[in-house]
DRENVO-640912 format. One line per field, with one value per residue: residue number from 1; residue in three letters; x, y, z of N, C-alpha, C in turn. Coordinates in Angstrom, 1 decimal. Layout:
<atoms>
k NUM/...
r Ala/...
npx X/...
npy Y/...
npz Z/...
capx X/...
capy Y/...
capz Z/...
cpx X/...
cpy Y/...
cpz Z/...
</atoms>
This chain:
<atoms>
k 1/2/3/4/5/6/7/8/9/10/11/12/13/14/15/16/17/18/19/20/21/22/23/24/25/26/27/28/29/30/31/32/33/34/35/36/37/38/39/40/41/42/43/44/45/46/47/48/49/50/51/52/53/54/55/56/57/58/59/60/61/62/63/64/65/66/67/68/69/70/71/72/73/74/75/76/77/78/79/80/81/82/83/84/85/86/87/88/89/90/91/92/93/94/95/96/97/98/99/100/101/102/103/104/105/106/107/108/109/110/111/112/113/114/115/116/117/118/119/120/121/122/123/124/125/126/127/128/129/130/131/132/133/134/135/136/137/138/139/140/141/142/143/144/145/146/147/148/149/150/151/152/153/154/155/156/157/158/159/160/161/162/163/164/165/166/167/168/169/170/171/172/173/174/175/176/177/178/179/180/181/182/183/184/185/186/187/188/189/190/191/192/193/194/195/196/197/198/199/200/201/202/203/204/205/206/207/208/209/210/211/212/213/214/215/216/217/218/219/220/221/222/223/224/225/226/227/228/229/230/231/232/233/234/235/236/237/238/239/240/241/242/243/244/245/246/247/248/249/250/251
r Unk/Unk/Unk/Unk/Unk/Unk/Unk/Unk/Unk/Unk/Unk/Unk/Unk/Unk/Unk/Unk/Unk/Unk/Unk/Unk/Unk/Unk/Unk/Unk/Unk/Unk/Unk/Unk/Unk/Unk/Unk/Unk/Unk/Unk/Unk/Unk/Unk/Unk/Unk/Unk/Unk/Unk/Unk/Unk/Unk/Unk/Unk/Unk/Unk/Unk/Unk/Unk/Unk/Unk/Unk/Unk/Unk/Unk/Unk/Unk/Unk/Unk/Unk/Unk/Unk/Unk/Unk/Unk/Unk/Unk/Unk/Unk/Unk/Unk/Unk/Unk/Unk/Unk/Unk/Unk/Unk/Unk/Unk/Unk/Unk/Unk/Unk/Unk/Unk/Unk/Unk/Unk/Unk/Unk/Unk/Unk/Unk/Unk/Unk/Unk/Unk/Unk/Unk/Unk/Unk/Unk/Unk/Unk/Unk/Unk/Unk/Unk/Unk/Unk/Unk/Unk/Unk/Unk/Unk/Unk/Unk/Unk/Unk/Unk/Unk/Unk/Unk/Unk/Unk/Unk/Unk/Unk/Unk/Unk/Unk/Unk/Unk/Unk/Unk/Unk/Unk/Unk/Unk/Unk/Unk/Unk/Unk/Unk/Unk/Unk/Unk/Unk/Unk/Unk/Unk/Unk/Unk/Unk/Unk/Unk/Unk/Unk/Unk/Unk/Unk/Unk/Unk/Unk/Unk/Unk/Unk/Unk/Unk/Unk/Unk/Unk/Unk/Unk/Unk/Unk/Unk/Unk/Unk/Unk/Unk/Unk/Unk/Unk/Unk/Unk/Unk/Unk/Unk/Unk/Unk/Unk/Unk/Unk/Unk/Unk/Unk/Unk/Unk/Unk/Unk/Unk/Unk/Unk/Unk/Unk/Unk/Unk/Unk/Unk/Unk/Unk/Unk/Unk/Unk/Unk/Unk/Unk/Unk/Unk/Unk/Unk/Unk/Unk/Unk/Unk/Unk/Unk/Unk/Unk/Unk/Unk/Unk/Unk/Unk/Unk/Unk/Unk/Unk/Unk/Unk/Unk/Unk/Unk/Unk/Unk/Unk
npx 171.8/170.8/171.1/172.4/170.4/170.8/170.3/169.7/169.1/167.0/165.3/164.8/164.0/161.1/160.6/160.5/158.6/155.9/156.3/155.5/153.0/151.6/151.7/150.3/147.5/147.2/147.2/145.0/142.9/143.6/142.9/140.5/139.3/139.6/141.9/144.2/145.0/143.4/145.2/147.8/147.1/146.6/149.4/151.0/150.3/150.1/153.3/153.7/152.4/153.8/156.4/155.9/154.9/157.7/159.0/157.7/158.3/160.8/160.9/159.6/161.8/163.7/162.9/163.2/165.4/166.2/166.8/164.7/161.8/160.7/158.0/154.8/153.3/151.0/149.2/148.6/147.6/145.0/143.6/142.4/141.4/138.6/137.8/139.2/139.5/136.3/136.7/138.6/136.8/134.6/135.7/137.0/134.7/133.2/135.3/135.1/132.4/132.5/134.0/132.9/131.5/132.8/135.8/139.1/139.6/137.4/133.8/132.0/129.8/128.3/128.3/129.7/129.3/131.0/133.1/136.3/137.6/136.1/134.1/135.2/136.4/134.1/133.1/135.0/134.6/132.4/133.1/134.7/134.1/133.1/134.6/137.9/139.8/139.4/138.7/141.1/142.3/140.8/141.3/144.2/144.5/142.7/145.0/146.9/146.3/145.7/148.4/148.7/146.9/145.0/142.7/142.8/145.0/144.8/143.2/143.2/145.9/144.7/142.6/144.3/145.7/143.6/142.8/145.3/144.5/143.0/145.4/147.6/149.6/152.8/154.8/153.3/151.5/153.3/154.6/152.3/151.0/153.5/153.3/150.7/151.6/153.3/151.7/149.6/151.9/152.4/150.4/149.8/152.1/151.8/149.3/149.6/147.1/145.0/143.0/142.5/144.8/146.3/144.4/144.1/147.1/147.7/146.1/147.1/150.0/149.7/148.0/148.8/151.9/152.2/153.2/152.5/153.3/153.8/151.7/150.3/150.8/150.2/147.3/147.1/147.8/146.0/143.6/144.4/143.8/141.5/138.9/135.4/133.1/131.4/133.3/135.7/135.4/135.3/137.9/139.1/138.6/139.4/141.8/142.4/142.4/145.0/146.4/145.9/147.1/149.7/150.3/150.2/152.4/154.2/154.2
npy -123.3/-125.2/-125.7/-128.0/-129.9/-130.2/-133.0/-132.9/-130.5/-130.0/-131.4/-130.5/-128.2/-128.6/-130.1/-127.5/-126.3/-128.1/-128.0/-125.3/-124.7/-126.5/-125.0/-122.4/-124.5/-124.9/-122.4/-121.2/-122.7/-122.2/-119.7/-119.6/-120.6/-119.3/-118.9/-117.3/-114.2/-111.4/-109.5/-111.0/-113.0/-112.1/-110.9/-113.3/-115.0/-113.5/-113.6/-116.3/-117.2/-115.6/-116.9/-119.4/-119.2/-118.0/-120.4/-122.5/-121.6/-122.3/-124.8/-125.8/-124.7/-126.2/-129.1/-128.7/-128.9/-131.7/-134.8/-136.4/-137.7/-141.7/-143.0/-142.8/-145.4/-146.3/-149.1/-148.9/-146.0/-146.3/-147.5/-145.6/-143.8/-142.9/-141.9/-140.0/-138.4/-137.6/-136.4/-134.4/-132.8/-132.0/-130.2/-128.4/-127.7/-126.3/-124.3/-122.9/-121.9/-120.3/-118.2/-117.3/-115.3/-113.9/-112.1/-112.0/-110.8/-109.2/-108.3/-109.0/-106.3/-105.6/-105.5/-103.4/-102.2/-99.9/-101.1/-101.9/-103.8/-106.2/-106.9/-108.6/-110.2/-111.3/-112.3/-114.6/-116.4/-117.4/-118.7/-120.8/-123.3/-124.6/-123.5/-123.6/-122.6/-120.3/-118.6/-118.4/-116.7/-114.7/-113.9/-113.9/-111.3/-109.8/-109.3/-107.7/-105.5/-105.3/-106.7/-108.4/-109.6/-111.1/-113.3/-113.3/-114.4/-116.9/-118.4/-118.2/-119.9/-122.3/-123.0/-122.8/-125.1/-126.9/-126.8/-128.4/-130.6/-131.7/-131.8/-133.7/-133.7/-133.8/-132.1/-129.7/-129.9/-129.7/-127.5/-125.3/-126.4/-126.1/-123.3/-122.8/-123.5/-121.5/-119.4/-119.8/-120.1/-117.6/-116.4/-117.3/-116.0/-113.2/-113.1/-114.6/-115.1/-116.2/-118.9/-120.3/-120.6/-122.3/-124.8/-125.2/-125.9/-127.7/-129.5/-129.7/-130.7/-133.3/-134.7/-134.2/-134.1/-136.2/-136.2/-136.5/-135.9/-133.6/-132.0/-132.7/-130.7/-128.4/-128.7/-128.6/-126.0/-124.7/-125.4/-124.4/-121.5/-120.7/-121.7/-121.4/-122.8/-125.7/-125.5/-126.6/-129.0/-130.7/-130.2/-131.6/-134.5/-134.8/-134.6/-136.9/-139.4/-138.3/-139.0/-141.8/-142.8/-141.9/-143.3/-145.9/-146.1/-146.0/-148.5
npz -83.7/-81.1/-78.0/-76.0/-73.5/-69.5/-68.2/-65.4/-64.5/-66.0/-64.2/-61.8/-62.3/-63.2/-60.9/-59.2/-60.7/-60.1/-57.3/-57.6/-58.7/-56.8/-54.4/-54.9/-55.4/-52.4/-51.5/-52.4/-51.3/-48.5/-48.5/-48.7/-46.7/-44.9/-43.6/-44.6/-45.1/-47.5/-47.7/-47.6/-49.3/-52.3/-52.7/-52.0/-54.0/-56.7/-56.2/-56.7/-59.1/-61.1/-60.8/-61.4/-64.3/-65.4/-64.8/-66.2/-68.9/-68.3/-68.6/-70.6/-73.0/-71.8/-72.7/-75.3/-75.8/-75.4/-76.6/-78.8/-78.6/-77.5/-80.0/-79.0/-76.7/-78.7/-78.2/-75.5/-75.1/-76.5/-75.3/-73.0/-75.0/-76.1/-73.8/-72.9/-75.4/-75.2/-73.1/-73.1/-75.4/-73.7/-71.6/-73.6/-74.6/-72.7/-71.7/-73.8/-74.0/-71.7/-72.5/-74.1/-72.0/-70.6/-69.8/-69.2/-65.6/-65.9/-66.5/-69.6/-70.0/-72.1/-75.8/-77.9/-80.6/-82.2/-81.2/-82.4/-81.7/-79.5/-81.4/-83.8/-81.8/-81.0/-82.8/-83.5/-81.8/-82.0/-84.1/-83.6/-83.0/-84.8/-87.4/-86.6/-88.1/-88.9/-87.1/-85.7/-87.3/-87.3/-84.2/-84.5/-85.8/-83.9/-82.2/-83.9/-83.2/-80.3/-79.2/-76.8/-75.7/-73.6/-74.1/-76.7/-77.3/-75.7/-77.1/-79.9/-79.9/-79.0/-80.6/-83.4/-82.8/-82.3/-85.5/-86.6/-86.2/-88.3/-90.2/-92.9/-93.0/-91.6/-91.5/-91.9/-89.8/-87.2/-87.2/-86.5/-84.1/-82.7/-83.3/-81.6/-79.0/-78.3/-78.0/-76.2/-74.0/-73.8/-72.9/-70.4/-69.6/-69.8/-68.0/-65.6/-63.7/-65.1/-65.8/-68.3/-70.5/-69.3/-68.9/-72.0/-72.7/-71.1/-72.3/-74.9/-74.5/-73.6/-75.0/-78.2/-77.6/-75.9/-73.4/-70.5/-68.0/-67.8/-68.7/-66.3/-64.7/-65.6/-65.4/-63.1/-62.5/-63.8/-62.1/-60.1/-60.6/-60.6/-61.9/-63.6/-61.9/-63.4/-65.3/-63.1/-62.7/-65.1/-65.7/-63.3/-63.6/-66.2/-65.3/-63.4/-65.5/-66.8/-64.9/-63.8/-66.7/-66.1/-63.8/-64.6/-66.7/-65.2/-64.0
capx 171.7/170.2/171.8/171.9/169.6/171.0/168.9/169.4/168.9/165.5/164.5/165.2/162.7/160.0/160.2/159.8/157.2/155.4/156.4/154.6/151.6/150.9/151.4/148.7/146.3/146.9/146.7/143.3/142.4/143.6/142.1/138.9/138.8/140.1/143.3/145.1/144.4/143.3/146.5/148.7/146.9/147.1/150.8/151.7/149.4/151.2/154.9/153.5/152.2/155.2/157.3/155.8/155.1/158.6/159.5/157.2/159.0/162.5/161.0/159.4/163.0/164.4/162.4/163.3/166.6/166.1/167.0/163.3/161.0/160.6/157.1/154.2/152.9/149.5/148.3/147.9/146.8/144.3/142.5/141.5/141.3/137.8/137.6/140.5/138.6/135.4/137.0/139.2/136.0/133.8/136.6/137.3/133.1/133.2/135.9/135.1/131.5/132.4/134.6/131.8/130.5/133.6/137.0/140.0/139.7/136.6/132.8/131.2/128.6/127.7/128.8/129.4/129.5/132.1/134.6/136.1/138.2/135.0/133.1/136.2/136.5/132.9/133.3/135.9/133.9/131.0/132.8/135.7/133.7/133.1/136.1/138.9/141.4/138.8/139.1/142.7/142.8/140.5/142.1/145.6/144.1/142.6/146.2/147.7/145.8/146.5/149.0/148.9/145.3/145.1/141.8/143.3/146.5/144.9/142.0/144.2/146.7/144.0/142.4/145.2/145.9/142.5/143.2/146.6/144.5/143.1/146.4/148.0/151.2/153.5/155.3/152.3/150.7/154.2/154.6/150.6/151.1/154.5/153.2/149.6/152.2/153.6/150.4/149.2/152.5/152.5/148.7/150.2/153.1/150.9/147.9/149.1/146.0/143.7/143.1/142.2/145.6/146.8/144.2/144.3/148.5/147.7/145.3/148.2/151.2/149.3/147.3/149.8/153.1/152.3/153.7/151.7/153.6/153.6/150.5/149.4/151.5/149.1/145.8/147.1/147.9/144.5/142.4/145.0/143.6/139.9/138.2/134.4/132.6/130.7/134.9/136.6/134.7/135.9/139.2/139.7/138.1/140.9/143.2/142.5/142.8/146.1/147.4/145.9/147.9/151.3/150.9/149.9/153.2/155.7/153.6
capy -124.5/-125.7/-126.0/-129.1/-129.7/-130.7/-133.3/-132.9/-129.0/-129.8/-132.1/-129.3/-127.3/-129.2/-130.0/-126.4/-126.3/-129.0/-127.2/-123.7/-125.1/-127.2/-123.6/-122.1/-124.8/-124.9/-120.6/-121.0/-123.4/-121.2/-118.2/-119.8/-120.9/-117.7/-118.8/-116.2/-112.5/-111.1/-108.9/-111.8/-113.7/-111.6/-110.5/-114.5/-115.4/-113.0/-114.2/-117.5/-117.1/-114.9/-117.4/-120.1/-118.7/-118.5/-121.9/-123.0/-121.5/-123.1/-126.1/-125.7/-124.8/-127.7/-130.0/-128.9/-129.2/-133.2/-136.0/-136.9/-138.7/-142.4/-143.0/-143.1/-146.3/-146.2/-149.9/-148.6/-145.2/-146.6/-148.3/-144.6/-142.4/-142.7/-141.1/-138.7/-137.7/-137.0/-135.2/-132.8/-131.8/-131.1/-129.0/-127.2/-127.0/-125.4/-122.8/-122.0/-121.1/-119.8/-117.3/-115.9/-114.6/-112.9/-111.7/-112.2/-110.0/-107.9/-108.8/-108.0/-105.5/-105.1/-105.1/-101.9/-102.1/-99.5/-101.6/-103.4/-105.8/-106.6/-107.3/-109.5/-111.3/-112.0/-113.1/-115.2/-117.0/-117.5/-119.3/-121.3/-124.4/-125.4/-123.5/-123.6/-121.9/-118.7/-118.0/-118.2/-115.8/-113.4/-113.6/-113.1/-110.1/-108.9/-109.4/-107.1/-104.5/-105.9/-108.2/-109.0/-109.5/-112.9/-114.2/-113.7/-115.4/-118.0/-119.3/-118.6/-120.8/-123.1/-122.8/-123.5/-127.0/-127.9/-126.8/-129.4/-132.1/-131.8/-131.9/-135.0/-133.4/-133.3/-130.7/-128.8/-129.8/-129.9/-125.7/-125.1/-126.9/-125.6/-121.6/-122.7/-123.6/-120.6/-118.7/-120.2/-119.8/-116.4/-116.3/-117.4/-115.3/-112.2/-113.3/-116.2/-116.2/-116.6/-120.3/-121.4/-121.3/-124.0/-126.1/-125.8/-126.0/-129.2/-130.6/-129.9/-131.0/-134.4/-135.0/-134.0/-133.9/-137.1/-135.4/-136.6/-135.5/-131.8/-131.8/-132.6/-129.5/-127.5/-128.5/-128.2/-124.7/-124.5/-125.3/-122.9/-120.4/-121.0/-121.9/-121.6/-124.3/-126.6/-126.1/-127.0/-130.6/-131.5/-130.5/-132.4/-135.7/-135.0/-134.9/-138.1/-139.9/-137.8/-139.5/-142.8/-143.0/-142.0/-144.3/-147.4/-146.0/-146.3/-149.9
capz -83.0/-79.6/-76.6/-75.3/-72.2/-68.6/-67.2/-64.0/-64.8/-66.3/-63.3/-61.3/-63.1/-63.0/-59.5/-59.2/-61.2/-59.3/-55.9/-57.4/-58.8/-55.6/-53.7/-55.4/-55.2/-51.7/-51.5/-52.8/-50.2/-47.2/-48.7/-48.7/-45.6/-43.9/-42.9/-45.2/-45.6/-48.6/-48.7/-47.7/-50.0/-52.9/-52.6/-52.2/-55.3/-57.6/-56.2/-57.2/-60.5/-61.6/-60.7/-62.2/-65.8/-65.8/-64.8/-67.2/-69.8/-69.3/-68.9/-72.5/-73.8/-71.7/-73.2/-76.2/-75.9/-75.0/-77.7/-79.5/-77.8/-78.4/-80.2/-78.3/-76.9/-78.7/-78.0/-74.5/-75.1/-76.8/-74.2/-72.5/-76.1/-76.0/-72.2/-73.3/-76.4/-74.6/-71.9/-73.5/-75.9/-72.9/-71.6/-74.9/-74.9/-71.6/-71.1/-74.9/-73.7/-70.5/-72.9/-74.8/-71.0/-69.7/-70.2/-67.7/-64.8/-65.9/-66.8/-70.0/-69.8/-73.4/-77.0/-78.4/-82.4/-82.4/-80.4/-83.4/-80.7/-79.3/-82.6/-83.8/-80.5/-80.6/-84.5/-83.3/-80.2/-83.1/-85.3/-83.1/-82.8/-86.4/-88.2/-85.6/-88.6/-89.3/-85.8/-85.1/-88.5/-86.4/-83.0/-85.0/-86.1/-82.6/-81.4/-84.2/-82.4/-79.2/-79.1/-75.3/-75.4/-73.2/-74.8/-77.9/-77.3/-75.6/-78.2/-81.0/-79.5/-78.7/-82.4/-84.4/-81.9/-83.4/-86.6/-86.8/-86.2/-89.9/-90.9/-92.2/-93.5/-90.4/-91.7/-91.6/-88.1/-86.6/-87.0/-86.0/-82.7/-82.4/-82.8/-80.6/-78.0/-78.0/-78.0/-75.1/-73.2/-73.8/-72.5/-69.4/-68.6/-69.7/-67.3/-64.9/-62.8/-66.3/-66.0/-69.8/-70.9/-68.5/-69.5/-73.0/-73.0/-70.6/-73.5/-76.0/-74.5/-73.4/-76.8/-79.5/-77.3/-75.3/-72.2/-69.4/-66.5/-67.8/-68.5/-65.0/-63.7/-66.2/-65.2/-61.6/-62.6/-64.9/-61.3/-59.0/-61.1/-59.9/-63.3/-63.6/-61.1/-64.2/-65.9/-62.8/-62.1/-65.8/-65.2/-62.4/-64.4/-67.3/-64.4/-62.8/-66.6/-66.5/-63.7/-64.6/-67.0/-65.0/-63.3/-65.8/-67.6/-64.0/-63.7
cpx 171.5/171.0/171.4/171.7/170.6/169.7/168.8/169.1/167.1/165.0/164.3/164.2/161.3/159.4/159.6/158.4/156.2/155.1/155.3/153.4/151.1/150.8/150.1/147.3/146.1/147.2/145.4/142.6/142.3/143.2/140.8/138.4/139.4/141.5/144.6/144.3/144.0/144.7/147.4/148.2/146.9/148.5/151.0/151.4/150.5/152.5/154.7/153.5/153.2/156.0/157.0/155.6/156.7/159.2/159.0/157.7/160.5/162.3/160.4/160.9/163.7/164.0/162.7/164.4/167.1/166.1/165.2/163.2/160.6/159.3/155.8/153.4/151.5/148.9/147.9/147.5/145.6/143.4/141.5/141.4/140.3/137.4/138.4/139.5/137.5/135.6/137.9/137.9/135.1/134.8/136.9/136.0/133.4/133.5/135.3/133.6/131.2/133.5/133.5/131.2/131.2/135.5/137.5/140.2/138.1/134.9/132.2/129.9/127.6/128.5/128.8/129.9/130.8/133.0/134.9/137.0/137.2/134.3/134.4/136.4/135.1/132.6/134.2/135.4/132.4/131.5/134.1/135.4/133.7/134.3/137.2/140.0/140.7/138.7/140.0/143.1/142.3/140.9/143.7/145.0/144.0/144.0/147.2/147.6/146.4/147.5/149.5/147.7/144.9/144.0/142.3/144.3/145.9/144.2/142.3/144.8/146.2/143.2/143.2/145.4/145.1/143.1/144.1/145.9/143.6/144.2/147.1/149.5/152.1/154.5/154.6/151.4/151.7/154.3/153.5/151.3/152.4/154.1/151.7/150.4/152.7/153.1/150.1/150.3/152.8/151.2/149.3/151.2/152.5/149.7/148.4/148.1/144.9/144.0/143.1/143.5/146.6/145.9/144.3/145.7/149.1/146.9/146.6/149.7/150.7/148.2/148.0/151.2/153.6/153.1/153.0/151.8/153.1/152.4/149.7/149.6/150.9/148.4/146.0/146.9/146.4/143.5/143.0/144.4/142.0/138.8/136.9/133.8/132.3/132.6/135.9/136.5/135.5/137.1/139.8/139.4/139.0/142.3/143.6/142.5/144.4/146.9/147.5/146.9/149.2/151.7/150.9/151.6/153.9/155.2/154.4
cpy -124.3/-126.3/-127.0/-129.0/-131.2/-131.8/-132.9/-131.4/-129.3/-130.3/-131.1/-128.6/-127.4/-129.5/-128.8/-125.9/-126.8/-128.1/-125.5/-123.2/-125.4/-126.3/-123.0/-122.7/-124.9/-123.4/-120.8/-121.9/-122.6/-120.4/-118.4/-120.2/-120.1/-117.6/-117.6/-115.0/-112.3/-110.8/-109.8/-112.6/-113.4/-111.2/-112.1/-115.4/-114.6/-113.1/-115.7/-118.1/-116.8/-115.6/-118.9/-120.2/-119.2/-120.0/-122.9/-123.0/-122.2/-124.2/-126.5/-125.7/-125.9/-128.3/-130.0/-129.5/-131.1/-133.8/-136.1/-138.2/-140.4/-142.7/-143.6/-144.6/-146.4/-147.5/-149.6/-147.7/-145.5/-147.4/-147.0/-143.6/-142.4/-141.5/-140.2/-137.8/-136.8/-135.9/-134.2/-131.9/-131.6/-130.1/-128.3/-126.6/-126.2/-124.3/-122.5/-120.7/-120.2/-118.2/-116.2/-115.1/-113.6/-112.8/-112.0/-110.4/-109.3/-109.3/-108.0/-108.0/-105.7/-105.1/-103.9/-101.9/-101.3/-100.3/-102.8/-104.3/-106.5/-107.3/-108.4/-110.8/-112.3/-112.6/-114.5/-116.5/-118.0/-118.7/-120.8/-123.2/-125.6/-124.9/-122.9/-122.3/-120.3/-118.6/-117.6/-117.1/-114.5/-112.9/-113.3/-111.2/-109.0/-108.6/-108.7/-105.8/-104.5/-106.8/-108.4/-109.2/-110.8/-113.8/-114.5/-115.0/-116.7/-119.1/-119.1/-119.5/-122.2/-124.0/-123.4/-124.9/-127.6/-127.8/-127.9/-130.5/-132.7/-132.2/-133.1/-135.2/-133.2/-132.2/-129.4/-128.6/-129.7/-128.1/-125.2/-125.2/-126.7/-123.5/-121.7/-123.0/-122.3/-119.3/-118.5/-120.1/-118.4/-115.5/-116.2/-116.3/-114.0/-111.6/-114.7/-116.3/-116.4/-118.5/-121.2/-121.7/-122.3/-124.4/-126.5/-126.5/-127.6/-130.1/-131.0/-130.7/-132.7/-134.9/-135.0/-134.5/-135.6/-136.9/-135.4/-135.4/-133.6/-131.4/-131.8/-131.5/-128.9/-127.7/-128.4/-126.3/-124.2/-124.4/-124.2/-121.8/-119.9/-120.9/-121.9/-123.3/-125.8/-126.9/-127.0/-129.0/-130.9/-131.7/-131.3/-134.0/-135.8/-135.4/-136.1/-139.1/-139.6/-139.4/-141.0/-143.7/-143.1/-143.0/-145.8/-147.4/-146.4/-148.2/-151.0
cpz -81.5/-79.0/-75.8/-73.9/-70.8/-67.9/-65.7/-63.7/-64.6/-65.0/-62.2/-61.1/-63.1/-61.5/-59.0/-59.4/-60.5/-58.2/-56.4/-57.6/-57.3/-54.6/-53.9/-55.5/-53.4/-50.6/-51.4/-51.9/-48.8/-47.2/-48.3/-47.2/-44.3/-43.1/-43.8/-45.7/-46.7/-49.0/-48.7/-49.2/-51.8/-53.5/-52.9/-53.9/-56.8/-57.6/-56.9/-58.2/-61.5/-61.9/-61.4/-63.8/-66.3/-65.5/-66.0/-68.3/-70.1/-69.2/-70.0/-73.2/-73.2/-72.5/-74.3/-77.2/-76.0/-76.5/-77.9/-79.1/-78.5/-78.9/-79.4/-78.3/-77.1/-78.3/-76.4/-74.4/-75.2/-76.1/-73.5/-74.0/-75.5/-74.8/-72.6/-73.9/-76.0/-73.4/-72.0/-74.4/-74.6/-71.8/-72.0/-74.4/-74.1/-71.2/-72.3/-74.7/-72.5/-70.7/-73.3/-73.4/-70.4/-70.3/-69.1/-66.6/-65.1/-66.2/-68.0/-69.6/-70.9/-74.9/-77.7/-79.9/-82.7/-82.1/-81.2/-82.9/-80.9/-80.5/-83.1/-82.7/-80.8/-81.9/-84.3/-82.6/-81.6/-84.2/-85.1/-83.1/-83.9/-87.3/-87.3/-86.7/-89.0/-88.0/-85.5/-86.1/-87.8/-85.2/-83.8/-85.1/-85.0/-82.6/-82.6/-83.9/-81.0/-79.0/-78.0/-74.7/-75.0/-73.5/-75.6/-78.1/-77.0/-76.7/-79.5/-81.0/-79.7/-80.3/-83.2/-83.6/-82.5/-84.7/-87.3/-86.6/-87.5/-90.9/-91.5/-92.5/-92.1/-90.5/-91.8/-90.2/-87.2/-86.1/-85.9/-84.9/-82.1/-81.9/-81.4/-79.6/-77.5/-77.7/-76.3/-73.7/-73.0/-73.1/-70.7/-68.8/-69.1/-68.4/-66.6/-64.0/-64.0/-66.3/-67.4/-70.3/-70.5/-68.7/-71.3/-73.2/-72.2/-71.6/-74.4/-75.6/-73.8/-74.7/-77.6/-78.9/-76.6/-74.1/-71.1/-68.1/-66.6/-67.8/-67.6/-64.6/-64.0/-66.2/-63.8/-61.2/-63.3/-63.2/-59.9/-59.2/-61.0/-61.4/-62.6/-63.0/-62.4/-64.8/-65.1/-62.8/-63.5/-65.8/-65.0/-62.7/-65.1/-66.4/-64.0/-64.2/-66.9/-65.7/-63.9/-65.2/-67.2/-64.8/-64.1/-66.5/-66.4/-64.3/-65.1
</atoms>
């Protein structure tokens, strides 16, 4: 039985989440201009990211205990749907392209055919655009060998979310999205400095769960993680779209 959510407690957690993500963004800016030295920067960033991941999970659990939301206002959302789909597609493409060239915290210098995990990762990247279900299965195989491989967790979550788009049966699509969210959340907890799962979970919360406020904090977390320059511009554009929808709903 799901425990009822305390709305006041959930609101406090959401405010804490926004504070932590803003603090991360401010820290990045202060470090970039030299106002924070490297030692303090690393210590503060580690503290903020660990707390942000824990708060994110608490918010997710709290939201699961709320009464079901009313159906989305599609007449309003359709106005920006074309822009949103294009923005999401561009963010996804840019992140996927960059994932083929890097791993969290390191650079890929070459592919050793004897390295089974790297072979599987390469195969998954190669098919994730045209066959997300097959890519998700390949990432799952990686996770059998390395359960906390943050890139596999991230891109398995995202490819599961993409797979759900082709499902007309909500009984199938719903569990896929729940599993996608869980994988992305675990990726954030495993490495809170890796921006990709923040970006993708933000898209999932916005596109599939109609949660623009939560999506906004996740996109802020993505930007605080320092994504590649081409990805940053696309995420910032999507972020403005989400803000515009929140403002429209408030009005």
